[in-house]
N, C-alpha and C positions, 0 to 999 in steps of 0.2 A: 674517561679517556676516549680516544677515538680510534676507529679501525682504519687501516691504510686503504682498504678497498673502498670504503665510504668516501674518501677523498679522492681517490683515482678514478672512479667509475662514473658516478651520476653527474652529468654535465650541469644539472640544476644547481648542485652545490657549488661549483666553480663559478657559475654566473652569480650566485648569491654572494660569494666572497668578493667578486668584482664590485658588485653593487654596494657592499659594506664599506669597502675602501674608498669608493666614490662618496659615499654618505659622509665619511670623515672629512672630506674636503669642504663640505658645506657647514659642518659643525664647528662653531666658533669662528666663522669666517670674518666676522666683523670685529673680533677682539684685537686689543692692542698687543697681545702676546702670541699671535699666530707667527710661525716662523716666516721670516721675510728678509729681504735685502736691506742692509743698513741705510741705503739711500732711498728707500721708498717714500719717506716723508719729504724729501727734496722734491721729488716729482709731483707729489700731492700739493706741495706748496706752489709750485709753478702752475698746476691745474687750477688751483682755487683763485690765484691772482688773475690768471687769464680769463677765467670765468667772470670774475668781478669787473674786468675791463669792458666786457660785451663784445670782443672782437676775437676772431679766430687767431689772427696774427697781428703783431708780433707776440711771441710767448713773453710772459712777464715773470719776474723774480726779484726778490729783495736780497738774494744770497750772492755773494761775490763770486764771479766767474762760473755760476750755475744757472744758465738760462737756456741756451741753445746746445745743450749737451746730448739731447735725444731728439730725434725727428718728431714733428708735431702730432702724428697720428695717435700716439698713446695719450697725449693731452686731449686731443679732440674727442677721444673715446670717453674720457672722463666728463667732458662738457656735455655730451649727449646723454649719457646714462644718468647724470645728476641733474638733468634739466638746468644746465648753466648754473649749478651751485645751489639750486633750490632744494635738492634732495641729497644733502652732503653727509654721507656716512661711509665708513670703511666697507660695510657690506656692499653698498651700491657700487663703490669704486672697484672693488676686488671681484665682483661677480662675472664680469666679462672674461676675466682671466680663467676662472673656473670652467666657463662655457667653452673657451678654446681648448683647454686641457682635455675636457670630456670628449670634444669633437676629434681630437688627434687620438685619444684612446680608442674611440669607436672605429675610427678608420684603420687603426692598427689591428683591432680584432677582426674586421671584415677582410682585410687583405691576408691575414693569416689563414682564415678559413678558405679564402680563394686559392691559397697556396697549397691546399690539401691538408692542412692541419686540422686536427680533431677539435671539437668544441672545447675540450679541456685545454689544449694547447693555446687555442685562440684566447680564451679567458685568462689563461696563465700570462700570456703576453700582456694583456690589459692590466692584470694585477701588478706585474713586475714594473710596468711603466709608472702606474700610479704610486707604487711603494718606493720608487727611487726618490731620494731626498731632494734631488734637483727638480723634480716634478712637484713635490709636496712644498717646497720652499719658493720656487719660482713659478709655479703653475697655479698659484691661487692668491698671490700678493698682487698689489697694483703695479709696482715696478716689477715686470713679468718677462718671462721668455716664452710664454704660451702663444702669443699671436704669431711671432715669426716662425716658431716650430710648426705651427699649423700651415701657414701659407707657403713656406718654403719647401715643406715636405709634400704638399698637395700634388705637384707634378710627379714626384717620385712614387707616391702611392698609385697614381694612374699607370705608370710604367709597370710597377710591380704587379698591378692587376692584369695588365695585357700580357706580361711574360708568364704569369702563373698558368699552369696547365697547358701551355702551348707545346704543340708536337715538336716544333723546330725554333731555334733562336732567331727567327726572322727579324728583319729590320722593321723598326716602328717609324712611321712617317706621319707626324702630326699634321703636316700642311701648314699653310701660311697662318690659317685661323688658329690652329693648335699651338703653333709657336708664339703667337701673339698672346693667347690666354696664358701660356707658361710665363711670358714676360710680365703680364699683369700680376700673376701671383708672386713672382720675385719681386716686383715693385712695391707691392703692399707689404710683404715681409720686411723689405728693407726700410719702408717708411715707418715701421714700428721700432726699428733699432738702428741700422746703418746700411749704407750702400755696399760696404765691405763684404756683407753676407751674400751678395750675389755671386762673388767668385767661388766659394766652395759649392754652392747649390748648382750653379751652371756646370762646374767641372764634374760633379756627380752625375748630373743629367746627361752630360755628353758622353760619359762612359756607359750610362744606362741605355742610351738610344742606339749604340752601335750593335750590329749583329755580330754573332761568333760563327766563323772567322771574320775579321774585318775586311773591308774592300775600299778601295779608293772612292768610288762613287758614294758609298754611305758615309765615308769620313767626310767628304766635301759637303754633303747635304746636311748632315747633323751639325757640323761646325757652322755652316752658314745659317742654318735655322736658329741654333742657340745664340749666335752672334746678334740675330735680330731680336731674340728674347731678352738678351742683356741690354740691348739698346732700349727696348720698350720699358724694362724695369728701371733702368737709370733715368730714362725720360720722366716716368712717373715720380720717381724720387726727386728729380730736379725741380718739379713743380713747387717745391718749398722755396727755392730761390726766386722763382717768378712771382709768388704770391706774397712772400714776406716783404714788408716795407724797408727792411734793412738787410739785404742779402749780403752785404760786406761783413756783417756781425756773424751770420750764419757760416760763411766761408771761414772766418777767422776762428770762431769758437768751436764749430763742429768738425770742419774738414781738417783744419791745420792742427788744432790742439787735441781734440778728442780722438781723432782717427790717426792722422799722420804722426801725431805726437807719440803714439804707441809703437812706432817702427824705429825709435831711436832711444838710446839710453845715455844718462849723463857721462858714463865712462867709456862710451863707445859701444857699438852693436855687439861685437863678438865677445867683449869682456862681460857685458850683461848676460849674453847667451849661455856662458859657461860658469860665471861666478856671481852673477847679479842676484836681485831678489826673486827674479822669475826664470831660473835656468831651464834650459830646453828639456833636460831629463824628467823634470817634475811633470811635464805634459804627458809623458807616457802613462801616468797613473791618473789621468783627467777622468777617464770613463769610470774606473772603480770609485773614485772620489765623488762623482756625480751620483753614483748609486747609493751612497750614504750607508743605511743599515745593512744594504746588500753589497757592500764593497768587497767582501771576501768571495761570494759566489761570482761577482764580476770579474774579480782578479783570476779566479779559476777558469773563467771562459777565455781570458787572455793567455793563460798558460796553455790551455787546450788548443788555441789557435797558433801560438808559437811552435808547439809540437807538430801540428798538422802542417805547418810551413815546410818542414823537412820531409814530410810524405804527403805532398799535395793531393788531395782527393779530387775527383771530377765533380766540380759544383753544378748545380743547376743554375740557369741564368739568373733567377730571382735570389738565390743564395748568394752568388757572386755579387750582386748589386748591393746587398746588405753589407758585405765586407768593404766594398768600394766606398760606400756612404760613410762607414766608419773611418776608413783610412784617409780619405780626402779631407774631411774635416780636421782630423788630427794633424795632418801634415800642413794644411793652410794656417791653422792657428797655433802652430809651433814657430812660425816666422816672426810675428810681432815680438818686440823686446819686452812687452808686458803680456805675460802668458797667464791664463786662468781657465780652470775647468768649466767655468760658466759659458765660455764661448762655444764649447761642444754640446751644449744642451739641445739644440736642434737636431742632432744626430742620435739622441738618446732613444727615440722610438726604434731605431735600428738595433740598438743594443738590447732592448726589451725583446724584440722579436727574435733575435739571434739566441738569446738565453732561453727563450721558451722552446725553440726548436732543438736545442742542444741540452735541455734541462737534465736529462738522465745521464748524459755523458760528462757533465761537470762533476769532478770528484766529490765524494760525500764529505770528505774532511773539511772543505770550505763551508759547507752548511753546518756541520758539527761544531766547528769553532765560532760560527756566527751565534749559534744558540747559547754557547758558553759565555760569549761576551755580553749577550743581551739579558741574562739573568741578573747580573748586578744592576744593569740600567733599570730594569723593572723594579728592583728592590728600592733603589733610590727614588724613583718616581712615586712609589707607594709612600715612602716615608716623607717626602715633600708634601704630597696630597694630605697626609695625616696632619702635618703641622699647619697647613692652611686650614684644615677643618677646625683647628683649636683657636685660630684667630678670629676676630670679630667680623671678617669678611667671608669666611667659609661656613659651610653647613656640614653637619655629621652625614647627612645623606649623600651629598657629592663625594665627601671624603671616603665613605664606604663603598660608593660605586667605583672609584678610582682603585681603591685598594683591591676590590673584587676583580677588576679588569686586570691589574697587575698579577694578581694570584692565578687567574685563568691562563694569562700568557705564560706565567712561570711553570705552570702544570704542563702545559703543552710543550714548553722547552725541555722539561725533564723527560717527557715521553719520547721527544725527538732524539735526545741524547742516548737514551736507552735502547731504542728500536730503530735499527738501520732503515727499515722500510718507510718510517714515518719522518725521518730527518728532513728531507727536502721540504715536503709539504708543511711540516711543522714550523720551518723557517718563515714561511709566508704568513702564517697565523700569528706567530710571535711578533714579527714586524708590525702587523695590523694592530696587535694589542698594545705595543709601544705607542703608536700614533693615537689610538683611542685613549690610553692612559694620559698622555700629554694633554689632549684636548679636555679631558675631564678635569685634570689637575688644574689648568688655568681657567676653567670656566668661572670659578668665583671671582677671579681677577678681571674678568672680561665683561661681566653683566653690568646692568644700570646701577646695581647696589654698590659696585666698586668705584663708580664716578661721583661727580658732584651733583647734588639733587637739583631739580628745577628751580627751587627757592633760592639756593646759592647761585645758580646762574643768573637769575633775575636780579639779584643784589648787584651783580657785577656788570650788567648790561652797560655798555659804553664806557666802562671804567678802564683806566690804564693798569694793566697787570704785568708784572715782571715774572717771567717763567724760565725754569732752567732749561738748559740746551747742552746736553753732554756730548752730542755728536752732530755733525752737520745736519741742519734741518730738523732735528728731533722735537724742537719747540713746536712744530706744526701739529703734533698730536693733541695739544691743548686746545686747538680750534675745534676739536670734536666734544671736549668735555667742559669747555668754558665758552660756548658759542655766544657771539655778541660782545665779548670783551675785547679791548684793544691790547693785544698781546706784544710784549717787547722781550726778546730772548736775552738771557745773560749766561755766560759760561759758567756751568755748574762746577766745573773742575779747575777753573782758574788757569787754563792752559793758554788761552788766547789774549795776550796782553792788550789791555784797553777795552775790553768788552765788559762794561759796567763794573768797575771797581775790583778786578781780580787781585789787586795788590793788597787789599785789606784783609784783616783777619775775619773769620766767618762771623763773629758776633757784630763787629763793626760793619761789615758788609750788609749784614741783615738791616741794621738801622739806617744805613745810607740808602739802601733800596726802598725801605719803608718811607723814608722822607721824600723820595722821588717819584713814587708810584702810589696809586690808590690801594693796591693789593700786591702781595708777593707770594709766589708759590716756592716753598723752601724745602729742600730734602734734608732728612735726618743726617747730622754730621757724623755720629758714631752710634754704636749700638747701646751705649750707656746713657745717651741723652734721652731723658723722659719727656722733654718739651723743647720748644725753640728757646734760644738764649735770650731773645728779645723780651720775654715775659718779665715783669707785668706792664712793660711799656708798649706792648702790642696785644693783640687778642686773636685767638684761633677761630676763624669763621667756619672752617671745616677741615677734616683730615681723611686721609685714606692710605692704603698700603702701596708702596712703591717696591718694584722687583728690580734689583740691580742687574744690569747687563754687563758691566765692566767691573772687574775686580783689580785691586792692587796686588802686587807680587806678595805672596805669603798670606793673603787674606783667607784663601780656602786651602786647608791642609787635610791630611789623612785624619788628624786628630778630631777636626770639627766638621767633616763632611757629613757626619750623621746628624748634625744640628744646624740645619739650614736656616734656623731663625737667627743665627749668628752672622751669616754671610750673604743670605739670599734677599731677606726682607728688610725694609727700612719704612719709616713713616714719611709721608708727604703732607706738609701743612700749608693750608691757605691762610695767610696772615693779613691782618688789617692793622693800620696804626690804631693805638689805644683810643684816640679821640674820634674815631669813625663809628 
C-alpha cells in the first residue's frame, strides 16, 4: 500500500508520475492498435500519395471526396519527418504529435507554477492533461489535435504568464509586433485544422487582453489589434489557395463541404439542433467526455462551477481567463449543426489546470465512483491479456506483466475506495495503470512478430494483392506490413455495392478475388472456421491474428464477455492461388 503523505508531499514523486504517464505515450506508439481516430489512415493515405508525387501541392488521394478535407500542414509534416516517404512508419508519422503534446503539457506546468501553484499542483495539471483520453487518443496519433492545441494556446499562455502574480489587472499591450506574432500563431494552428478555429481563439484572447474594469480606449485597442491578428492568421491560411494549382477544388471541398457544410442540417438547422444526431444539449458534456477515464471528476468540476455561479467568488484575472477559455470554445462549437466533443480539445489544457487548482474542492464521491468503475475494466484487460498469452502471438512474460499491472492498479483502487485520504490520488494511479495495462496488452499484436515476415514481403514485391477495407481508408495499414506490393482494397463487410464482388457469397468471393489478383488477404468468416474456404484450391502463404474493431449486434454479450477469444480475435490469412 501507499501512504497519503507520500503522494501529497514530495514533489519528486509527482514529477515521477508525470514522467511515467509521458512514457506511456511513447510505448507502443508505432503499433496498429494504439487508440486513434478512425480516419487516421485516410490522411496517411493522402500523405503517402502526396510524397510519391514529389510535389507539395496539390494533395493526392485515391479516395472519393477525401483529398482537400484538411489543410496541407499536417500532410507536409509527414513529408518532412518521413523524408518524403523514405522512412515510412507509424512511429515516425506519429512522433511529432507526441512532441506537440509534451510541449503543451510543459507550458501547462510552467504557467501553473507561475500562477503560484505548488510543484505538486503543477505536476498534477500535467498528469491530468496527459491522462485525458482526448490527449491520449488525439495527442499521439497522426490525425491529431496536438498541433492546433499548441499553437492556438500559445498566445493564451503568454497572457496567463503576464497576468499571474501581477499586483493589478493592468492592460496588456502587445504592440504591432506582438499582435503580428499572435496572428502567426493563429495562422499556423488554423493551417493544421481549419480557419474556423481562429474565431474561438481570437474571442478568448480579446477577453484576456482587456483590463478589469474595462474602458473604451482598451476596448478599441485590443479589438483593432486582434482584428489585425485575425487578418494575419487568415492570410497565412489563405496561402493554401495561392500555392495550390487547383484553388477551386480547395474552395469546394474544404470551405463549402468540410466547413460550411457543418452549419446546416438536412432537416433544417433548428430541427437538427434539438432533435438531430448532434443536439445542442450533448455539447454540455463535451469536456467530461474528452476527459475519458476522468469523466466523473470533470463532471464534478462542472457541478462545482454551476454551484459557484449562484455565489460568484471574486476570481483572480488568470482564473477568470481559464473560465473564459472553456466557455468561449463551448459556445462557439455549439453553433455548428454537427457537434462533437473533439472540437473542444484545444481548450482541454484549461480544464486540466482548473481541475488541478480545485482538486481538493471536487467532491470525493466523483473519484470514488471512478475507482469503482475502473476495477472491472482492469479485470477485463487482465483477462484479455491472459488470453493473448495463450495464443501463438503472445508470450507468457508479457501476459504476466499485464496481469501484474492490472493487479497493482486494482490494489490501489481498493485502497482508494477504503481510505478517504487516498481516493483522489489513487484515481490518478489507477488511470495510469489502465493505460499501462492496455499498452502491455496490445504489445504482442503490435510488434514485428505480429506482422508478415520480410520473406513474405519479398515474395509479394510488385504483386497485385487484394486487402480488406472495413472502414474508409483502413486498407492503408497494409502498406506498412506489405511494403512494395500493389494493394487494392475490397469491402470486407460487403456494405459498398460494387466494391469487388460484394454480392457473392464468401466462398465464391474468395475464388473470384484469387482469380483476379496474385494474392488475397482474407479475414476469418466465423469462429468455427479452421481455415479458408478455398482450400485446397489455394494455399496459405502466411497468417496472423486480427483484432475485430466492429461487432455485429449480439456478438458481445454478458455470457461471453469473459471469453474474448470468441468475439475479439480472428485469423487473417494471406492466400495465394494453388498454382503459385
